[in-house]
Each structure stands twice: as structure tokens, then as C-alpha cells.
C-alpha positions in Angstrom: 33.8 10.7 -18.9 31.4 9.4 -16.3 29.9 12.9 -15.9 29.4 13.2 -19.6 27.7 9.8 -19.7 25.3 10.9 -17.0 24.5 14.1 -18.8 23.7 12.1 -21.9 21.2 10.0 -20.1 18.7 12.8 -20.1 17.9 12.2 -23.8 17.3 8.5 -23.0 14.4 9.2 -20.6 11.9 8.4 -23.3 8.6 6.5 -24.0 10.4 3.3 -23.1 11.3 4.7 -19.7 7.7 5.7 -19.3 6.4 2.3 -20.2 8.8 0.7 -17.7 7.6 3.0 -14.9 4.0 2.4 -15.7 4.5 -1.4 -15.8 6.3 -1.5 -12.5 3.8 0.8 -10.9 0.9 -1.5 -12.0 2.8 -4.7 -11.0 0.9 -6.8 -8.5 4.1 -8.7 -7.6 7.7 -7.6 -7.2 10.4 -6.3 -9.4 13.1 -9.0 -9.8 16.4 -7.3 -10.7 19.2 -9.5 -12.1 22.7 -9.1 -13.6 26.1 -10.6 -13.8 29.5 -9.2 -12.8 29.6 -5.5 -12.0 26.1 -5.1 -13.3 24.9 -7.5 -10.6 26.4 -5.2 -8.0 24.5 -2.3 -9.5 21.4 -4.5 -9.6 21.7 -5.0 -5.8 21.9 -1.2 -5.3 18.8 -0.6 -7.4 16.9 -3.2 -5.4 17.9 -1.5 -2.2 16.8 1.9 -3.4 13.5 0.6 -4.7 12.7 -1.3 -1.5 13.5 1.8 0.6 11.2 4.0 -1.5 8.1 1.9 -1.7 8.6 -0.5 -4.6 8.9 -4.1 -3.6 12.0 -5.6 -5.3 14.4 -8.6 -4.9 17.8 -9.3 -6.3 18.4 -12.5 -8.3 22.0 -13.2 -9.4 22.0 -14.3 -13.0 24.5 -17.2 -12.4 22.5 -18.5 -9.4 19.2 -18.1 -11.3 20.1 -20.9 -13.7 21.1 -23.1 -10.8 17.9 -23.2 -9.0 17.1 -19.6 -7.8 14.7 -19.0 -10.7 12.1 -20.4 -8.3 11.9 -17.0 -6.6 10.3 -15.5 -9.7 6.6 -15.6 -9.3 3.8 -15.3 -11.9 3.0 -11.6 -11.2 6.6 -10.4 -11.0 8.4 -8.2 -13.5 12.0 -9.0 -14.3 14.6 -6.3 -14.9 17.9 -7.6 -16.4 20.8 -5.2 -16.1 23.7 -5.7 -18.6 26.1 -3.5 -20.6 26.5 -5.9 -23.5 23.2 -7.7 -23.3 25.2 -10.7 -24.7 26.6 -12.4 -21.6 26.1 -16.2 -21.6 24.3 -16.2 -18.3 22.0 -13.3 -19.4 21.1 -15.0 -22.6 20.3 -18.2 -20.8 18.3 -16.5 -18.1 16.5 -14.4 -20.8 15.1 -17.5 -22.5 13.8 -18.9 -19.3 12.1 -15.6 -18.3 10.5 -15.4 -21.8 9.1 -19.0 -21.3 7.7 -18.0 -17.9 5.7 -15.2 -19.5 6.9 -12.5 -17.1 7.2 -8.9 -18.5 10.9 -8.4 -19.1 12.7 -5.0 -18.9 16.2 -4.8 -20.3 18.6 -2.2 -18.9 21.2 -2.5 -21.6 24.0 -0.5 -23.3 23.9 -2.3 -26.6 20.6 -1.9 -28.5 21.7 -4.5 -31.1 22.1 -7.2 -28.4 19.9 -10.3 -27.8 18.6 -8.7 -24.5 17.6 -5.5 -26.2 15.8 -7.3 -29.0 13.9 -9.7 -26.8 13.0 -7.5 -23.9 9.5 -6.2 -23.7 10.8 -2.8 -22.6 14.3 -1.4 -23.0 16.0 1.1 -20.8 18.9 2.5 -22.9 22.1 3.0 -20.8 24.4 3.3 -23.8 27.7 5.1 -23.1 30.3 6.3 -25.6 33.3 5.2 -23.6 34.3 3.7 -20.3 36.4 5.9 -18.0 38.9 3.0 -17.9 42.1 3.8 -19.8 41.7 0.7 -21.9 37.9 1.3 -22.4 37.3 -2.1 -20.7 36.5 -1.9 -17.0 32.9 -1.1 -16.3 32.9 2.5 -15.1 30.9 4.9 -17.1 28.5 2.1 -18.0 27.8 1.0 -14.4 27.4 4.7 -13.3 24.8 5.1 -16.0 23.0 2.0 -14.9 22.9 3.2 -11.3 21.6 6.6 -12.3 18.9 5.1 -14.5 17.9 2.9 -11.6 17.7 5.9 -9.4 15.6 7.7 -12.0 13.2 4.8 -12.1 12.9 4.6 -8.3 12.3 8.4 -7.9 9.7 8.3 -10.7 7.9 5.5 -8.9 8.1 7.4 -5.6 6.3 10.3 -7.2 3.7 8.0 -8.8 3.0 6.4 -5.5 2.9 9.7 -3.6 5.6 8.3 -1.3 6.4 11.0 1.3 8.7 11.5 4.2 6.5 9.7 6.7 6.5 6.6 4.4 10.3 7.0 4.2 10.5 7.1 8.0 8.6 3.8 8.3 11.2 2.0 6.2 14.2 3.7 7.8 13.6 3.5 11.6 17.2 2.9 12.4 20.2 5.2 12.4 20.5 9.0 12.1 18.3 9.1 9.0 15.5 7.4 10.8 15.8 9.7 13.8 15.6 12.8 11.6 12.3 11.5 10.1 10.5 10.3 13.3 12.1 11.7 16.4 9.9 14.4 17.9 10.3 17.1 20.5 8.2 15.3 23.0 10.7 12.3 22.8 13.4 14.6 24.1 12.2 17.4 26.3 10.5 15.1 28.9 13.9 13.9 30.0 15.0 17.4 30.9 14.4 19.4 34.1 11.5 22.0 34.0 12.9 25.3 35.3 10.3 27.8 36.1 9.9 31.0 38.2 7.1 33.6 38.7 7.4 37.1 37.3 8.0 38.5 40.8 10.7 36.0 41.7 13.9 37.8 42.9 16.8 37.8 40.5 19.0 35.8 42.9 16.4 32.9 42.9 16.1 33.2 39.1 19.9 32.6 38.8 19.7 29.7 41.2 16.9 28.1 39.1 18.9 28.5 35.9 22.0 27.1 37.5 20.3 24.1 39.2 18.3 22.9 36.2 21.4 23.2 33.9 19.5 24.2 30.8 20.9 27.8 30.5 17.4 29.3 30.9 14.2 29.3 33.0 10.7 29.9 32.0 8.7 32.7 33.6 5.1 31.4 34.2 1.8 32.5 35.7 0.2 30.7 38.6 -1.8 28.8 35.9 1.4 27.6 34.2 1.0 30.0 31.3 4.3 31.0 29.6 4.9 34.7 30.2 8.6 34.9 29.1 12.0 33.4 29.6 15.3 34.4 31.2 18.5 32.9 29.8 22.0 33.1 31.0 22.7 35.3 28.0 20.2 37.8 29.4 22.1 37.8 32.7 25.4 38.4 31.0 24.1 41.3 29.0 22.6 42.8 32.1 26.0 42.6 33.9 27.8 44.1 30.8 25.5 47.1 31.0 26.4 47.5 34.8 22.7 47.4 35.7 22.2 47.2 39.5 20.8 43.8 40.2 19.7 44.5 43.8 15.9 44.3 44.1 15.4 43.2 40.5 12.7 40.5 39.8 12.2 38.2 36.8 9.7 40.4 35.1 12.3 43.2 34.7 14.8 41.0 32.8 12.7 38.4 31.0 12.2 38.2 27.3 8.5 38.2 26.8 8.7 36.9 23.3 10.6 33.6 23.6 11.0 31.2 20.7 8.7 28.2 21.3 7.9 24.9 19.6 5.2 22.3 20.0 5.7 18.8 21.4 4.6 17.1 18.2 7.2 18.9 16.0 10.0 16.9 14.6 13.4 17.2 16.3 14.9 18.4 13.1 12.4 21.3 13.1 13.7 22.3 16.5 17.2 22.2 15.1 16.2 24.5 12.2 14.8 27.0 14.7 17.9 26.9 16.9 20.1 27.5 13.9 17.9 30.2 12.5 17.9 32.3 15.7 21.4 31.2 16.9 20.1 30.1 20.3 20.7 27.0 22.5 17.2 26.2 23.7 13.6 26.4 22.8 10.6 26.5 25.1 8.2 23.7 24.5 4.6 24.8 24.8 1.1 23.4 24.2 -0.7 26.6 23.2 0.2 29.0 26.0 0.8 26.1 28.5 4.5 25.7 29.5 5.8 22.1 29.1 9.6 22.4 29.3 12.7 23.0 27.3 14.5 21.3 24.4 18.2 22.0 24.3 20.8 21.9 21.6 22.6 19.2 23.6 19.5 16.9 23.3 19.9 17.0 19.5 23.7 16.4 19.7 23.2 13.5 22.0 20.7 11.9 19.6 23.0 12.4 16.7 20.7 14.7 14.9 23.6 17.1 14.3 
């Protein structure tokens, strides 16, 4: 029943929705979102989504509003009242005060014959045929529809504002989501060892370099620090599987001269994508042809990117 209610919302994205989006976009103040009961909880979620996607919003509980909290509503604010029935006593009381203030009023309501629907300047229709509750009483389908309509409004405003991933990162600096949006390769590789050998380095010394630096690989560089190739522990295993005589071998004879690289300014998640794409454990970090170091899969695991 809830899924059917959501599917039906598509037909309700109409000229009223367009007016609501344009009004909020042009608003010089904030969007004050209010409700009572379960609708108040949905209102809080809508506010959280709006704030995190570039639209300033605050939550005002309808019951608290009529006991002093109306003072948070400023002259340039737009008020969004969320209600299934549009007839709750607190909503009707708050409605009259908002109208007296002269603020633009948007009603997100499931009853188009209600006081809220008739008095709102703009109506977002969240009508549902039936609640998922067995008795058709507990707000279920209706609150789901309200939340989805709020998401639709937030996403529309994101597009109108040109709100991109960098903007999103500024508002989400904490947690895993924030790290995925701002953590870069140069935040990680600098803490690792920097294994390197020359192309004429004996294989025994190559193995010692890989082992001592604990990254599963070493770069092969020129005297000017230009990346020439890479030798990984996988290259060594494959050599042994083929029974190749290692005596007298040098790095040049076993190195991969086309290693996968990444720049220091790339996002850590881009490094993860490359590691997954090529099914490897490390990438060589380079600035042009200049060798800088390695970023390893373990770095991304440690930071919680995976």
C-alpha cells in the first residue's frame, strides 16, 4: 500500500509543486517547516534533508509554536505546514497566526477540502487512498508520501541551485560520507613508506625493499625520480611459478613498465574505484612522471572508505 501511494505521487508533481519550488528558491529567509504528531517527525526529516542540500530550513513544532516559539518565524521566511488531515486544532491555530504575519504559506496536506488546503498560498498534495495500517488509522502511507514529497522538493532545489558534490562535502565533513567526498590521495599516501629501486638493482635487493616497506610493491625509478615501472609481490610469485632462474636478474627484467597510477589530488574513492577495476592492492602516486609514493587498499580500509 505504501509503494502504491508513492507511485501515485508522480501525478501530483504539478504546477503547485513548481510554484513551491520557485517560491523557496527565491526566498531570502528560511523555510520554516512545522507539523504535529507523526507529521512533525516527518517535518524534522524534511528540514534535515533541506539543510544538508543547500536550502536553509528550521523545524517548528506546531504545539510549541502557539506557546511562544512563533518568534522564530521572521518576515522573509516561508512556512511549510505538514498535515494529513489539515484540520488538527494546532494546525488551524498556527495557520491563522501565519496568515496574519503575512508569510507565504505552503500546505503539504492529504485532504484538499481541509482548512489548511483552502487557506495555504501553495498546496503540495500528498493524498493517499488508504493507510497501510489494518484499521486505516495509523499514519503509514500518508507519512511515507509526505517524506517522499519533501525529498522531491529538496532534490528539485538542489538542481535549481546547482548544488554539487563539493557543496555536499562542505556540509558533511564528518563520518564516512564526508570522507568519501573530501578525503584525497595526498591525505593518505604521505604516511606510507616510499619503496624505490633502480632498474639495475639486483632482484635480491628488490625483494628486500618490498619486504621492508610493507606495501607489497616497489617503484622502479630513474636517477631523476621518474617512474619507470613497478615490481609487486605478485610479479615475484608469478616468476617463481614459471621456474625462472632468479640468479643475476635485475629489476628491469621483472618490472611492469605500465603500472596503474593516480595523482595526489584525486579523491580517495577514485583510488578505490581503480583498485576494484583492476583487482589490485596498490596504486603508484605520481605527479606527471615524478614518483611520489604508494596508496594501498589498507589505507582506504583504515579510513573506513570501504
